[in-house]
N, C-alpha and C positions, 0 to 999 in steps of 0.2 A: 504494500500500500504506500502511496506517496505520502511524504510528510506534508502536513497541512500547510506549512509556511511556503512550500514550493509553489503553491497555487497563486501566490501574490507576487507581483513584480515590484521590487523596492528600488527606489533611487537613493542617492546619498542624503542622509538626514531625514528620510521619509518615514513616518510612523503610520501604523494601521489606523484607519478611521474606526473600524469595528474592533473594539476591545472589551472583553468582559470586565465588569466592574470589580474592584477590590473593596470589600466592606470593612469599616473600622469598628463596627459593633453589630450585634444581632438585631438591634432595633433598626439600624440603617438597612440591613439586608431584608428584613421583613417589610419595611415600607416600600423599598424598591420593587420587590416582587408582588406586593399587593397592587401597586400601580400598574405593573405589567399585566396582572390578572384583570383589573378593570378595563385596561386597554384591549385585552383579548375579547372580552364580552362586547365592547363597542365594535370591534372588527367583525365578530360573528354576526352582529346585527347588520353591519354594512354589507356583508356577503349573503345575507338572507338565511342564515342558519337558525331560524327561529320557528317555533311551532307552539304557540300559546305559552304555557309555563314549563315546557319540556327543555331539558338541556342544562348542563352544569360544567364548570371548569373548576378544578381544585388545586390548591397549593399547600404542600406540606410545610408546616411551620418550622423554621430553622432552629428553634429552641425546644419546643415541645413536639418531638418527632411523631407522636401518635395523635396529633391534632392537625386539622386541615382547615384552611380558609376556603370558603365556597360562597356562591351567590345565594342571597336570600330568596325565599319563596315569593314569586309573583312580580318582582321588580324587572321591568323590561331590560333586555340586554343593552338597548340603545340609550338607556338612562343610567346605567350602572356607574357608580362612583366608588372610589377607593374606600370611602368611609361607610359604604353600604355593606361591604363584605363581612361575613360572619365566621367566627372561629368556633369549631365544634370538636369535641373529643370523640373517641371511638364509639361511645354509647349514643352519640348524636345530641348530647347536651350542649347548648349554646354557652360557651365560655366567655366570649366577647362579641358584642353586637346587639342590636335591638330588634332583630327580626328572626323569624323561624326559617327552617329550611325544608326542602322537599325530601320525603323519606327515601325515595329512590336514589337521590344524590348520595346519601349516607351509605346505603347498601351497595351500590355499584362502586363508588370510589374508595370507601374505607376498605373494602375487600382487596382492591388493587393495591392501595398504599401498604396494607399490611403484608401482602404477599411479595411485594417488590420494594425493598428498602431503598433501591437506587432511584425509584420514581419520585421526583419532586413535584410533578404536576401531571394531571390527567384531564382530558377533555372529551366530552360526550354531548352530542346534540342529534337532532333529527333533520339534517339537511336533505334536500330533494333527491340528489343523485346518490348520496351515501346510503340513505334508507332504501332507495330503489335497488341498489346493488346488493344490499344486505339480504334482500328477499331471495336472491339466487342461491345463497349458501355456498358461493364460490369465492376463491381467491382472485385477486386482480392479476391480469397478465402484465408482463413488462412491455407494454406497448410503446412507451415513450421514455425519454431520459428521466423525466420527473417521477414517473411511476416506478422506476428502478430503485428509488429510495426505499420502497417497501418490498423489494424482491427478497424472498425468503426471510422476511422480517415482519410478516403480518399473518393473522390466523382468523379462524371463524369459530364463533361460539354457536354451534349448530343445534340450538334448542331454544324454543320460545314458549314461555309459560306466563304471559301477561306482563304487566308492569312489575319492575323489580322491587319488591317490598320485603323480601326475606333475605336473611343473612346468607343462607345456603346458596341462593342465586348469585350473590356477589362473589362467593367463593368459586362458583363454577365459571364465572366470567374471568376471574383472575387466573384460574387454571388454564382456560382456553387462550388467554393472552400469552401465557408463558413468559419467555424472555424477549418477546417481540415488542415493537414500538406501536403496533396497532392491532385491533381485533374488530371484526364485524359481528355485531350481535344480530343473530338471524331475525329477519323481519322487524328490526328495531332501528339499527343505525350503527355508525362507526364510533370507536373509542380510540384515542391515541394517548401516548404517555411520553414523557421526556424528563431529562435531568435538569430542566429549567422550565419555567412557565413559557418562555419564548419558544422553545423547541416543540413542546407539546401542542401549543396553539398553531404553530406553522405546519406541523405534520398533519393536523386536522384539516387545515385549509387546503393544502396540496393534495391530501388524500381525496377530499371531496371533488376536486377538479379531475383527478385521475379516474374517479368513478364516472364522471361526466364524459371524459374522453372515451372510456371503454364502451359505455352505453351507446355513444354516437358511432363509434367504429363498428360495433356489432350491428347496429341498425343499418349502416351503410354497406355491411358485408365486406369490410376491408381489414379484418383482424389479422395482424402480421407481427407476432411478438418478436422482440429482440432475442437473439440466441443466448443460451445459458452462459457461455463464457463472457460475452460482452455485458449481459445483464448483471452478472456477478461483479465485474470490474466497475461498472457504472454505479452500482450500489455502494461500493467503497468510496466513490468520489462524491456522491450527492446525499448519502443516507446517514452520515455520521451526526452525532449530537451537535458538534460545532456547526455543521451545515444548517441544521434546524434553527439554531440560535442566530446565526448570521442572517438567514433569510427573513427572520421576523423583524429585524432592526429597521428596514425601510418602512414596513407597515406601522411599527411603533412611531416612528418620526412623523408619518403622515397623520395618523389618527390623533396623536397628542397635540399636533399643531392646529388641527381642525376642530378638535373638541377638548380643549384644555380643562374643562370642568370635570373630566373623568378623574383628575388628580385630587379633587376635593375630598 
């Protein structure tokens, strides 16, 4: 695999514009990522990933590792502010915040966070193409360079039993996810994870677009997957945690400049 820095052309005295922050305190880290979380909701609204009260993005607290920040019940994604976010423990008790949460947010995401200590954030919603593709019970093909980010790095939870309200269902989802960055919940929708809020959100956005591409390609009868060797190579070039983080940054810059109230 190429070293990450080989992909950037540096001149004398030139520094990277995209640099992950270094935090001086856990409070600083928490605020930074809560702001990223609020921005992710605004972006999901911008891209149309909304369906009534459905959908959640979570962030594992940097100090209380078995607690997660999540969107409160009923607040529209396009109105989400940093101060609206709610901190809950494994039992779903609100530790910080003034609103309640959706029970399925707890059952789905708590199960994932518990099974995957490396997961800092997870995203789930019911976008048009992702939920359509989830009904097929199939993995995506590596049709495009972008889709290769998920090559041999996503799975299917091939069981549907209604809204996820039980702890055992969350455990099944976590088991189906395995060590991958994404899983399709059969007849439900996609879920993505990352080692940052940034990457989890970007993986969700680009996964939805990859679902759209495959559905369009199949409708047109032009499905022509990239061969295994090159799909594997491309996955190593576009599917790393750093790639997810990098690709979120222009989206962050755009949404925070257009809707600065999300920082409130």
